[in-house]
C-alpha positions as CSV (number, residue, x, y, z in Angstrom):
1,X,-44.8,-80.7,-100.9
2,X,-44.2,-78.6,-97.9
3,X,-45.9,-75.5,-97.1
4,X,-45.5,-72.4,-95.1
5,X,-48.8,-70.6,-93.9
6,X,-49.9,-67.6,-91.7
7,X,-52.9,-66.4,-90.5
8,X,-53.9,-65.6,-94.1
9,X,-53.5,-69.1,-95.4
10,X,-50.4,-70.7,-97.3
11,X,-47.6,-68.2,-98.3
12,X,-45.1,-70.2,-99.5
13,X,-44.1,-73.9,-101.0
14,X,-41.6,-76.3,-101.7
15,X,-41.9,-79.1,-103.6
16,X,-39.5,-81.4,-102.3
17,X,-38.7,-85.3,-102.8
18,X,-37.8,-86.2,-99.2
19,X,-35.9,-89.7,-100.4
20,X,-33.8,-88.2,-103.0
21,X,-33.1,-85.2,-101.3
22,X,-33.8,-83.1,-104.0
23,X,-35.6,-80.0,-104.0
24,X,-37.6,-79.3,-107.3
25,X,-38.9,-75.8,-106.7
26,X,-39.7,-73.3,-103.9
27,X,-41.5,-70.2,-103.8
28,X,-43.1,-67.3,-101.8
29,X,-45.9,-65.2,-101.9
30,X,-44.2,-61.6,-103.1
31,X,-46.1,-59.8,-100.1
32,X,-44.3,-62.5,-97.9
33,X,-40.8,-62.2,-99.3
34,X,-39.3,-60.0,-96.8
35,X,-40.7,-62.2,-93.8
36,X,-38.5,-65.0,-93.8
37,X,-40.7,-67.3,-95.3
38,X,-38.3,-68.6,-97.8
39,X,-35.9,-69.3,-94.9
40,X,-38.4,-71.2,-93.0
41,X,-39.2,-73.1,-96.0
42,X,-35.3,-73.7,-96.8
43,X,-35.0,-75.2,-92.8
44,X,-37.7,-77.3,-93.1
45,X,-36.2,-78.8,-96.3
46,X,-33.0,-79.4,-94.4
47,X,-34.4,-80.8,-91.8
48,X,-36.6,-83.5,-93.9
49,X,-33.7,-84.5,-96.2
50,X,-32.7,-87.9,-95.6
51,X,-29.0,-87.3,-97.2
52,X,-26.6,-84.7,-95.7
53,X,-26.3,-83.0,-99.3
54,X,-29.4,-81.5,-101.1
55,X,-29.7,-81.4,-104.7
56,X,-32.0,-78.9,-106.7
57,X,-33.5,-78.4,-110.2
58,X,-32.8,-75.3,-112.3
59,X,-35.6,-76.0,-114.9
60,X,-38.5,-74.6,-114.0
61,X,-40.8,-75.8,-117.0
62,X,-39.6,-79.1,-115.7
63,X,-41.1,-78.2,-112.4
64,X,-44.4,-76.9,-113.8
65,X,-44.9,-80.4,-115.8
66,X,-44.4,-82.4,-112.5
67,X,-46.8,-80.0,-110.5
68,X,-49.6,-80.1,-113.1
69,X,-49.1,-84.1,-113.4
70,X,-49.5,-84.6,-109.7
71,X,-51.7,-82.1,-108.8
72,X,-53.6,-80.4,-111.8
73,X,-53.3,-77.0,-112.7
74,X,-53.9,-75.2,-109.9
75,X,-52.1,-72.2,-107.8
76,X,-50.1,-73.8,-104.7
77,X,-50.1,-70.4,-102.9
78,X,-54.0,-69.8,-103.3
79,X,-55.0,-73.4,-103.5
80,X,-57.3,-72.5,-106.7
81,X,-57.2,-73.9,-109.7
82,X,-55.3,-72.1,-112.8
């Protein structure tokens, strides 16, 4: 998982499989969307990718199951349990 942070803490995250160069999910806090957080996260995904082409998932329910299985039921942006 890649995380974008500022002085207030986590403001966005991307669930990314580096070895497969596959982006599962990307999310930013609503109040940070105009500050380029998603663009910075996407740039980090491109930097970390092993392969030149990056694939992505469109199934958000699948991502929620993956997050819960790997990290438990918590909010990635607040770091607190859901």
